[in-house]
N, CA, C and O atoms as CSV, one atom per row, in Angstrom:
chain,resi,resn,atom,element,x,y,z
A,1,MET,N,N,-25.985,33.324,6.792
A,1,MET,CA,C,-24.994,32.979,5.791
A,1,MET,C,C,-25.451,33.548,4.463
A,1,MET,O,O,-26.622,33.443,4.101
A,2,ALA,N,N,-24.527,34.147,3.746
A,2,ALA,CA,C,-24.836,34.726,2.444
A,2,ALA,C,C,-25.180,33.616,1.461
A,2,ALA,O,O,-24.692,32.492,1.575
A,3,ARG,N,N,-26.030,33.951,0.492
A,3,ARG,CA,C,-26.445,32.962,-0.491
A,3,ARG,C,C,-25.216,32.402,-1.224
A,3,ARG,O,O,-24.387,33.148,-1.745
A,4,GLY,N,N,-25.128,31.067,-1.246
A,4,GLY,CA,C,-24.011,30.418,-1.929
A,4,GLY,C,C,-22.702,30.489,-1.159
A,4,GLY,O,O,-21.684,29.975,-1.624
A,5,GLY,N,N,-22.711,31.111,-0.004
A,5,GLY,CA,C,-21.479,31.264,0.755
A,5,GLY,C,C,-21.311,30.183,1.805
A,5,GLY,O,O,-22.273,29.536,2.220
A,6,PHE,N,N,-20.078,30.004,2.221
A,6,PHE,CA,C,-19.776,29.049,3.272
A,6,PHE,C,C,-18.916,29.758,4.303
A,6,PHE,O,O,-17.953,30.439,3.952
A,7,PRO,N,N,-19.260,29.601,5.569
A,7,PRO,CA,C,-18.459,30.261,6.602
A,7,PRO,C,C,-17.009,29.781,6.555
A,7,PRO,O,O,-16.735,28.587,6.427
A,8,GLY,N,N,-16.118,30.710,6.657
A,8,GLY,CA,C,-14.691,30.376,6.699
A,8,GLY,C,C,-14.045,30.214,5.344
A,8,GLY,O,O,-12.828,30.048,5.261
A,9,ILE,N,N,-14.825,30.259,4.276
A,9,ILE,CA,C,-14.269,30.159,2.928
A,9,ILE,C,C,-14.355,31.537,2.295
A,9,ILE,O,O,-15.450,32.029,2.025
A,10,PRO,N,N,-13.201,32.169,2.053
A,10,PRO,CA,C,-13.217,33.518,1.491
A,10,PRO,C,C,-14.042,33.567,0.209
A,10,PRO,O,O,-13.799,32.803,-0.725
A,11,GLY,N,N,-15.004,34.458,0.175
A,11,GLY,CA,C,-15.841,34.627,-1.003
A,11,GLY,C,C,-16.841,33.506,-1.193
A,11,GLY,O,O,-17.698,33.582,-2.073
A,12,GLY,N,N,-16.744,32.467,-0.379
A,12,GLY,CA,C,-17.696,31.377,-0.449
A,12,GLY,C,C,-17.660,30.613,-1.761
A,12,GLY,O,O,-18.659,29.995,-2.130
A,13,ASN,N,N,-16.556,30.634,-2.470
A,13,ASN,CA,C,-16.480,29.995,-3.777
A,13,ASN,C,C,-16.111,28.523,-3.623
A,13,ASN,O,O,-14.934,28.163,-3.610
A,14,MET,N,N,-17.137,27.679,-3.506
A,14,MET,CA,C,-16.930,26.252,-3.286
A,14,MET,C,C,-16.304,25.587,-4.514
A,14,MET,O,O,-15.488,24.676,-4.374
A,15,GLN,N,N,-16.679,26.035,-5.716
A,15,GLN,CA,C,-16.097,25.440,-6.921
A,15,GLN,C,C,-14.588,25.654,-6.972
A,15,GLN,O,O,-13.838,24.752,-7.345
A,16,GLN,N,N,-14.154,26.840,-6.600
A,16,GLN,CA,C,-12.725,27.125,-6.603
A,16,GLN,C,C,-12.017,26.240,-5.579
A,16,GLN,O,O,-10.929,25.726,-5.841
A,17,LEU,N,N,-12.632,26.067,-4.423
A,17,LEU,CA,C,-12.053,25.216,-3.393
A,17,LEU,C,C,-11.946,23.773,-3.887
A,17,LEU,O,O,-10.941,23.107,-3.641
A,18,MET,N,N,-12.961,23.297,-4.570
A,18,MET,CA,C,-12.936,21.934,-5.100
A,18,MET,C,C,-11.857,21.776,-6.176
A,18,MET,O,O,-11.182,20.748,-6.230
A,19,ARG,N,N,-11.697,22.778,-7.019
A,19,ARG,CA,C,-10.643,22.725,-8.049
A,19,ARG,C,C,-9.269,22.668,-7.394
A,19,ARG,O,O,-8.394,21.918,-7.826
A,20,GLN,N,N,-9.093,23.462,-6.353
A,20,GLN,CA,C,-7.808,23.454,-5.647
A,20,GLN,C,C,-7.556,22.086,-5.010
A,20,GLN,O,O,-6.436,21.578,-5.046
A,21,ALA,N,N,-8.594,21.497,-4.433
A,21,ALA,CA,C,-8.449,20.184,-3.798
A,21,ALA,C,C,-8.105,19.121,-4.837
A,21,ALA,O,O,-7.259,18.263,-4.584
A,22,GLN,N,N,-8.748,19.165,-5.998
A,22,GLN,CA,C,-8.452,18.208,-7.059
A,22,GLN,C,C,-7.026,18.375,-7.574
A,22,GLN,O,O,-6.327,17.393,-7.820
A,23,LYS,N,N,-6.603,19.624,-7.734
A,23,LYS,CA,C,-5.241,19.892,-8.202
A,23,LYS,C,C,-4.230,19.351,-7.190
A,23,LYS,O,O,-3.229,18.742,-7.566
A,24,MET,N,N,-4.499,19.577,-5.917
A,24,MET,CA,C,-3.587,19.103,-4.877
A,24,MET,C,C,-3.556,17.570,-4.864
A,24,MET,O,O,-2.493,16.975,-4.686
A,25,GLN,N,N,-4.690,16.945,-5.048
A,25,GLN,CA,C,-4.731,15.491,-5.078
A,25,GLN,C,C,-3.904,14.961,-6.250
A,25,GLN,O,O,-3.170,13.985,-6.096
A,26,GLN,N,N,-4.016,15.589,-7.408
A,26,GLN,CA,C,-3.228,15.183,-8.569
A,26,GLN,C,C,-1.731,15.357,-8.295
A,26,GLN,O,O,-0.923,14.505,-8.665
A,27,GLN,N,N,-1.375,16.458,-7.651
A,27,GLN,CA,C,0.032,16.703,-7.324
A,27,GLN,C,C,0.548,15.648,-6.353
A,27,GLN,O,O,1.683,15.189,-6.477
A,28,MET,N,N,-0.283,15.263,-5.388
A,28,MET,CA,C,0.133,14.263,-4.412
A,28,MET,C,C,0.330,12.900,-5.074
A,28,MET,O,O,1.286,12.190,-4.761
A,29,VAL,N,N,-0.569,12.533,-5.985
A,29,VAL,CA,C,-0.427,11.260,-6.698
A,29,VAL,C,C,0.856,11.269,-7.523
A,29,VAL,O,O,1.594,10.284,-7.540
A,30,GLN,N,N,1.119,12.380,-8.205
A,30,GLN,CA,C,2.334,12.494,-9.013
A,30,GLN,C,C,3.572,12.424,-8.124
A,30,GLN,O,O,4.542,11.747,-8.464
A,31,MET,N,N,3.543,13.117,-6.992
A,31,MET,CA,C,4.680,13.108,-6.078
A,31,MET,C,C,4.924,11.704,-5.531
A,31,MET,O,O,6.073,11.273,-5.429
A,32,GLN,N,N,3.862,10.990,-5.181
A,32,GLN,CA,C,4.026,9.623,-4.682
A,32,GLN,C,C,4.661,8.725,-5.737
A,32,GLN,O,O,5.525,7.908,-5.417
A,33,ALA,N,N,4.238,8.870,-6.994
A,33,ALA,CA,C,4.817,8.073,-8.073
A,33,ALA,C,C,6.306,8.391,-8.239
A,33,ALA,O,O,7.120,7.486,-8.428
A,34,GLU,N,N,6.658,9.675,-8.169
A,34,GLU,CA,C,8.058,10.070,-8.289
A,34,GLU,C,C,8.878,9.522,-7.125
A,34,GLU,O,O,10.001,9.058,-7.321
A,35,LEU,N,N,8.332,9.573,-5.933
A,35,LEU,CA,C,9.049,9.062,-4.765
A,35,LEU,C,C,9.224,7.545,-4.844
A,35,LEU,O,O,10.246,7.014,-4.411
A,36,ASP,N,N,8.237,6.853,-5.394
A,36,ASP,CA,C,8.348,5.403,-5.556
A,36,ASP,C,C,9.479,5.025,-6.507
A,36,ASP,O,O,10.051,3.941,-6.385
A,37,GLU,N,N,9.807,5.898,-7.446
A,37,GLU,CA,C,10.848,5.619,-8.429
A,37,GLU,C,C,12.260,5.904,-7.901
A,37,GLU,O,O,13.240,5.451,-8.493
A,38,ARG,N,N,12.372,6.630,-6.825
A,38,ARG,CA,C,13.695,6.963,-6.286
A,38,ARG,C,C,14.329,5.752,-5.603
A,38,ARG,O,O,13.656,4.788,-5.239
A,39,THR,N,N,15.659,5.840,-5.445
A,39,THR,CA,C,16.376,4.818,-4.686
A,39,THR,C,C,17.140,5.490,-3.553
A,39,THR,O,O,17.489,6.668,-3.623
A,40,TYR,N,N,17.387,4.714,-2.516
A,40,TYR,CA,C,18.059,5.228,-1.322
A,40,TYR,C,C,19.118,4.225,-0.899
A,40,TYR,O,O,18.889,3.016,-0.899
A,41,GLU,N,N,20.283,4.751,-0.539
A,41,GLU,CA,C,21.386,3.898,-0.122
A,41,GLU,C,C,21.545,3.945,1.387
A,41,GLU,O,O,21.369,4.986,2.020
A,42,GLY,N,N,21.877,2.805,1.939
A,42,GLY,CA,C,22.152,2.722,3.369
A,42,GLY,C,C,23.420,1.929,3.575
A,42,GLY,O,O,23.818,1.136,2.722
A,43,SER,N,N,24.053,2.150,4.716
A,43,SER,CA,C,25.267,1.391,5.003
A,43,SER,C,C,25.422,1.237,6.511
A,43,SER,O,O,24.804,1.947,7.304
A,44,ALA,N,N,26.270,0.284,6.868
A,44,ALA,CA,C,26.541,0.049,8.278
A,44,ALA,C,C,27.943,-0.524,8.418
A,44,ALA,O,O,28.344,-1.428,7.685
A,45,GLY,N,N,28.663,0.017,9.363
A,45,GLY,CA,C,29.987,-0.502,9.690
A,45,GLY,C,C,31.016,-0.389,8.583
A,45,GLY,O,O,32.122,-0.916,8.707
A,46,GLY,N,N,30.671,0.286,7.512
A,46,GLY,CA,C,31.600,0.411,6.398
A,46,GLY,C,C,31.821,-0.884,5.627
A,46,GLY,O,O,32.661,-0.937,4.730
A,47,VAL,N,N,31.069,-1.930,5.974
A,47,VAL,CA,C,31.264,-3.223,5.319
A,47,VAL,C,C,30.002,-3.764,4.655
A,47,VAL,O,O,30.066,-4.707,3.866
A,48,VAL,N,N,28.868,-3.174,4.971
A,48,VAL,CA,C,27.613,-3.600,4.364
A,48,VAL,C,C,26.914,-2.372,3.809
A,48,VAL,O,O,26.774,-1.362,4.499
A,49,SER,N,N,26.476,-2.462,2.560
A,49,SER,CA,C,25.704,-1.367,1.972
A,49,SER,C,C,24.559,-1.972,1.172
A,49,SER,O,O,24.619,-3.123,0.740
A,50,CYS,N,N,23.518,-1.171,0.987
A,50,CYS,CA,C,22.365,-1.661,0.256
A,50,CYS,C,C,21.666,-0.502,-0.431
A,50,CYS,O,O,21.927,0.668,-0.151
A,51,VAL,N,N,20.771,-0.863,-1.340
A,51,VAL,CA,C,19.940,0.108,-2.033
A,51,VAL,C,C,18.501,-0.388,-1.918
A,51,VAL,O,O,18.212,-1.557,-2.172
A,52,VAL,N,N,17.607,0.519,-1.532
A,52,VAL,CA,C,16.186,0.207,-1.487
A,52,VAL,C,C,15.449,1.174,-2.401
A,52,VAL,O,O,15.919,2.277,-2.679
A,53,SER,N,N,14.290,0.737,-2.858
A,53,SER,CA,C,13.476,1.592,-3.712
A,53,SER,C,C,12.530,2.424,-2.855
A,53,SER,O,O,12.351,2.167,-1.664
A,54,GLY,N,N,11.937,3.416,-3.484
A,54,GLY,CA,C,10.925,4.215,-2.800
A,54,GLY,C,C,9.700,3.400,-2.437
A,54,GLY,O,O,8.880,3.826,-1.623
A,55,LYS,N,N,9.577,2.233,-3.038
A,55,LYS,CA,C,8.479,1.312,-2.711
A,55,LYS,C,C,8.846,0.416,-1.535
A,55,LYS,O,O,8.112,-0.510,-1.189
A,56,ARG,N,N,9.986,0.706,-0.933
A,56,ARG,CA,C,10.483,-0.007,0.244
A,56,ARG,C,C,10.848,-1.456,-0.065
A,56,ARG,O,O,10.579,-2.362,0.723
A,57,GLU,N,N,11.467,-1.653,-1.234
A,57,GLU,CA,C,11.954,-2.970,-1.622
A,57,GLU,C,C,13.475,-2.957,-1.655
A,57,GLU,O,O,14.078,-1.997,-2.136
A,58,LEU,N,N,14.092,-4.002,-1.154
A,58,LEU,CA,C,15.537,-4.140,-1.191
A,58,LEU,C,C,15.951,-4.479,-2.615
A,58,LEU,O,O,15.533,-5.501,-3.159
A,59,LEU,N,N,16.776,-3.621,-3.225
A,59,LEU,CA,C,17.199,-3.814,-4.609
A,59,LEU,C,C,18.572,-4.456,-4.717
A,59,LEU,O,O,18.809,-5.275,-5.605
A,60,SER,N,N,19.475,-4.089,-3.820
A,60,SER,CA,C,20.815,-4.682,-3.851
A,60,SER,C,C,21.410,-4.684,-2.455
A,60,SER,O,O,21.035,-3.891,-1.591
A,61,LEU,N,N,22.339,-5.590,-2.263
A,61,LEU,CA,C,23.025,-5.733,-0.983
A,61,LEU,C,C,24.470,-6.092,-1.271
A,61,LEU,O,O,24.748,-7.042,-2.003
A,62,THR,N,N,25.390,-5.333,-0.695
A,62,THR,CA,C,26.817,-5.574,-0.892
A,62,THR,C,C,27.451,-5.832,0.469
A,62,THR,O,O,27.275,-5.063,1.415
A,63,ILE,N,N,28.187,-6.925,0.541
A,63,ILE,CA,C,28.883,-7.288,1.790
A,63,ILE,C,C,30.357,-7.455,1.457
A,63,ILE,O,O,30.730,-8.290,0.632
A,64,LYS,N,N,31.188,-6.653,2.107
A,64,LYS,CA,C,32.635,-6.782,1.893
A,64,LYS,C,C,33.126,-8.076,2.552
A,64,LYS,O,O,32.612,-8.477,3.597
A,65,PRO,N,N,34.111,-8.719,1.945
A,65,PRO,CA,C,34.609,-9.997,2.475
A,65,PRO,C,C,35.045,-9.925,3.942
A,65,PRO,O,O,34.870,-10.882,4.696
A,66,GLU,N,N,35.607,-8.798,4.332
A,66,GLU,CA,C,36.076,-8.700,5.724
A,66,GLU,C,C,34.931,-8.701,6.737
A,66,GLU,O,O,35.165,-8.840,7.938
A,67,ALA,N,N,33.703,-8.548,6.262
A,67,ALA,CA,C,32.550,-8.586,7.160
A,67,ALA,C,C,32.151,-10.009,7.515
A,67,ALA,O,O,31.411,-10.240,8.472
A,68,VAL,N,N,32.648,-10.957,6.737
A,68,VAL,CA,C,32.246,-12.350,6.920
A,68,VAL,C,C,33.198,-13.047,7.882
A,68,VAL,O,O,34.361,-13.296,7.564
A,69,ASP,N,N,32.680,-13.353,9.054
A,69,ASP,CA,C,33.422,-14.103,10.063
A,69,ASP,C,C,32.541,-15.302,10.435
A,69,ASP,O,O,31.521,-15.137,11.103
A,70,PRO,N,N,32.931,-16.498,10.006
A,70,PRO,CA,C,32.094,-17.673,10.271
A,70,PRO,C,C,31.809,-17.887,11.756
A,70,PRO,O,O,30.831,-18.541,12.118
A,71,ASP,N,N,32.662,-17.337,12.606
A,71,ASP,CA,C,32.459,-17.490,14.048
A,71,ASP,C,C,31.541,-16.416,14.626
A,71,ASP,O,O,31.191,-16.468,15.805
A,72,ASP,N,N,31.152,-15.445,13.804
A,72,ASP,CA,C,30.297,-14.372,14.312
A,72,ASP,C,C,29.243,-13.978,13.265
A,72,ASP,O,O,29.183,-12.829,12.828
A,73,VAL,N,N,28.444,-14.925,12.888
A,73,VAL,CA,C,27.389,-14.694,11.901
A,73,VAL,C,C,26.374,-13.685,12.433
A,73,VAL,O,O,25.809,-12.905,11.666
A,74,GLU,N,N,26.149,-13.699,13.715
A,74,GLU,CA,C,25.178,-12.777,14.314
A,74,GLU,C,C,25.563,-11.321,14.069
A,74,GLU,O,O,24.694,-10.487,13.813
A,75,MET,N,N,26.844,-11.009,14.144
A,75,MET,CA,C,27.299,-9.635,13.895
A,75,MET,C,C,26.990,-9.238,12.447
A,75,MET,O,O,26.539,-8.120,12.197
A,76,LEU,N,N,27.228,-10.139,11.502
A,76,LEU,CA,C,26.922,-9.857,10.098
A,76,LEU,C,C,25.425,-9.636,9.915
A,76,LEU,O,O,25.025,-8.717,9.201
A,77,GLN,N,N,24.613,-10.440,10.530
A,77,GLN,CA,C,23.164,-10.285,10.430
A,77,GLN,C,C,22.729,-8.920,10.971
A,77,GLN,O,O,21.924,-8.227,10.349
A,78,ASP,N,N,23.260,-8.546,12.114
A,78,ASP,CA,C,22.924,-7.246,12.708
A,78,ASP,C,C,23.357,-6.093,11.813
A,78,ASP,O,O,22.652,-5.092,11.689
A,79,THR,N,N,24.525,-6.244,11.190
A,79,THR,CA,C,25.041,-5.196,10.304
A,79,THR,C,C,24.158,-5.054,9.064
A,79,THR,O,O,23.897,-3.940,8.611
A,80,ILE,N,N,23.707,-6.166,8.525
A,80,ILE,CA,C,22.803,-6.127,7.367
A,80,ILE,C,C,21.494,-5.438,7.736
A,80,ILE,O,O,21.010,-4.578,7.001
A,81,ILE,N,N,20.937,-5.810,8.851
A,81,ILE,CA,C,19.687,-5.183,9.306
A,81,ILE,C,C,19.879,-3.680,9.483
A,81,ILE,O,O,19.014,-2.894,9.095
A,82,ALA,N,N,21.001,-3.278,10.064
A,82,ALA,CA,C,21.265,-1.851,10.278
A,82,ALA,C,C,21.369,-1.105,8.952
A,82,ALA,O,O,20.856,0.006,8.826
A,83,ALA,N,N,22.026,-1.703,7.970
A,83,ALA,CA,C,22.178,-1.053,6.664
A,83,ALA,C,C,20.823,-0.900,5.973
A,83,ALA,O,O,20.517,0.163,5.434
A,84,VAL,N,N,20.019,-1.949,5.989
A,84,VAL,CA,C,18.701,-1.894,5.353
A,84,VAL,C,C,17.821,-0.868,6.061
A,84,VAL,O,O,17.136,-0.080,5.409
A,85,ASN,N,N,17.837,-0.877,7.366
A,85,ASN,CA,C,17.034,0.097,8.115
A,85,ASN,C,C,17.495,1.528,7.847
A,85,ASN,O,O,16.675,2.444,7.797
A,86,ASP,N,N,18.790,1.721,7.677
A,86,ASP,CA,C,19.328,3.046,7.355
A,86,ASP,C,C,18.758,3.540,6.024
A,86,ASP,O,O,18.316,4.684,5.917
A,87,ALA,N,N,18.772,2.676,5.018
A,87,ALA,CA,C,18.244,3.057,3.705
A,87,ALA,C,C,16.745,3.311,3.764
A,87,ALA,O,O,16.262,4.286,3.186
A,88,LEU,N,N,16.007,2.457,4.447
A,88,LEU,CA,C,14.558,2.642,4.571
A,88,LEU,C,C,14.219,3.938,5.301
A,88,LEU,O,O,13.278,4.640,4.929
A,89,ARG,N,N,14.985,4.248,6.335
A,89,ARG,CA,C,14.768,5.483,7.094
A,89,ARG,C,C,15.000,6.704,6.206
A,89,ARG,O,O,14.231,7.665,6.251
A,90,LYS,N,N,16.059,6.665,5.400
A,90,LYS,CA,C,16.339,7.780,4.487
A,90,LYS,C,C,15.186,7.964,3.502
A,90,LYS,O,O,14.773,9.090,3.226
A,91,GLY,N,N,14.678,6.870,2.984
A,91,GLY,CA,C,13.552,6.947,2.060
A,91,GLY,C,C,12.315,7.524,2.712
A,91,GLY,O,O,11.632,8.360,2.121
A,92,GLU,N,N,12.023,7.092,3.911
A,92,GLU,CA,C,10.834,7.574,4.611
A,92,GLU,C,C,10.966,9.051,4.976
A,92,GLU,O,O,10.001,9.807,4.863
A,93,GLU,N,N,12.148,9.463,5.410
A,93,GLU,CA,C,12.363,10.879,5.731
A,93,GLU,C,C,12.173,11.752,4.491
A,93,GLU,O,O,11.559,12.816,4.563
A,94,THR,N,N,12.701,11.297,3.359
A,94,THR,CA,C,12.536,12.052,2.114
A,94,THR,C,C,11.068,12.123,1.733
A,94,THR,O,O,10.580,13.185,1.346
A,95,ARG,N,N,10.361,11.012,1.835
A,95,ARG,CA,C,8.938,10.971,1.508
A,95,ARG,C,C,8.158,11.958,2.390
A,95,ARG,O,O,7.328,12.717,1.889
A,96,GLU,N,N,8.423,11.945,3.687
A,96,GLU,CA,C,7.722,12.843,4.602
A,96,GLU,C,C,8.013,14.310,4.280
A,96,GLU,O,O,7.107,15.143,4.291
A,97,GLN,N,N,9.275,14.622,3.994
A,97,GLN,CA,C,9.642,16.001,3.672
A,97,GLN,C,C,8.958,16.477,2.399
A,97,GLN,O,O,8.411,17.579,2.358
A,98,GLU,N,N,8.988,15.651,1.363
A,98,GLU,CA,C,8.399,16.033,0.085
A,98,GLU,C,C,6.880,16.185,0.198
A,98,GLU,O,O,6.309,17.139,-0.333
A,99,MET,N,N,6.237,15.262,0.876
A,99,MET,CA,C,4.781,15.318,0.995
A,99,MET,C,C,4.348,16.478,1.889
A,99,MET,O,O,3.323,17.104,1.622
A,100,SER,N,N,5.103,16.774,2.938
A,100,SER,CA,C,4.729,17.899,3.803
A,100,SER,C,C,4.915,19.223,3.074
A,100,SER,O,O,4.154,20.167,3.288
A,101,ARG,N,N,5.925,19.293,2.215
A,101,ARG,CA,C,6.139,20.503,1.433
A,101,ARG,C,C,4.971,20.704,0.473
A,101,ARG,O,O,4.504,21.827,0.285
A,102,LEU,N,N,4.507,19.635,-0.123
A,102,LEU,CA,C,3.369,19.703,-1.036
A,102,LEU,C,C,2.095,20.029,-0.269
A,102,LEU,O,O,1.285,20.836,-0.726
A,103,GLY,N,N,1.914,19.421,0.871
A,103,GLY,CA,C,0.700,19.633,1.673
A,103,GLY,C,C,0.621,21.024,2.259
A,103,GLY,O,O,-0.478,21.512,2.524
A,104,GLY,N,N,1.741,21.673,2.469
A,104,GLY,CA,C,1.752,23.002,3.070
A,104,GLY,C,C,1.495,24.107,2.088
A,104,GLY,O,O,1.311,25.259,2.482
A,105,ALA,N,N,1.478,23.775,0.790
A,105,ALA,CA,C,1.307,24.810,-0.227
A,105,ALA,C,C,-0.064,24.714,-0.869
A,105,ALA,O,O,-0.728,23.680,-0.799
A,106,GLY,N,N,-0.463,25.771,-1.476
A,106,GLY,CA,C,-1.652,25.757,-2.303
A,106,GLY,C,C,-2.945,25.970,-1.561
A,106,GLY,O,O,-3.735,26.830,-1.952
A,107,MET,N,N,-3.195,25.223,-0.507
A,107,MET,CA,C,-4.473,25.310,0.166
A,107,MET,C,C,-4.323,25.847,1.579
A,107,MET,O,O,-5.135,25.552,2.456
A,108,GLY,N,N,-3.306,26.616,1.788
A,108,GLY,CA,C,-3.143,27.239,3.093
A,108,GLY,C,C,-2.934,26.242,4.214
A,108,GLY,O,O,-3.329,26.495,5.352
A,109,GLY,N,N,-2.316,25.107,3.906
A,109,GLY,CA,C,-2.043,24.117,4.923
A,109,GLY,C,C,-3.260,23.295,5.285
A,109,GLY,O,O,-3.255,22.625,6.318
A,110,LEU,N,N,-4.320,23.323,4.459
A,110,LEU,CA,C,-5.528,22.586,4.739
A,110,LEU,C,C,-5.258,21.092,4.815
A,110,LEU,O,O,-5.872,20.396,5.624
A,111,PHE,N,N,-4.340,20.581,3.977
A,111,PHE,CA,C,-4.024,19.165,3.974
A,111,PHE,C,C,-2.723,18.898,4.655
A,111,PHE,O,O,-2.298,17.746,4.745
């Protein structure tokens, strides 16, 4: 091994590699903060809608009057769960896409 060199690292410049890793870490922290601030909407059956935060917290829930049937509370419960899960899924998909895009750049897909 050449003096100061590392196998598999072009030019063996460890300081440059560390700077790139630190920069990527800063970008990831910033991206996570931005994603936490976003909101995502979900809906089910056209009668229940909700908004969740990027922190996976339920922020609002809207239920249209026609969704309320005192004889079928279970259907309303299922519809609410479906709407919340829809919003959470959208948030998670966005988070995965954004983080994978960030992870694929800069360091040759190292992260």
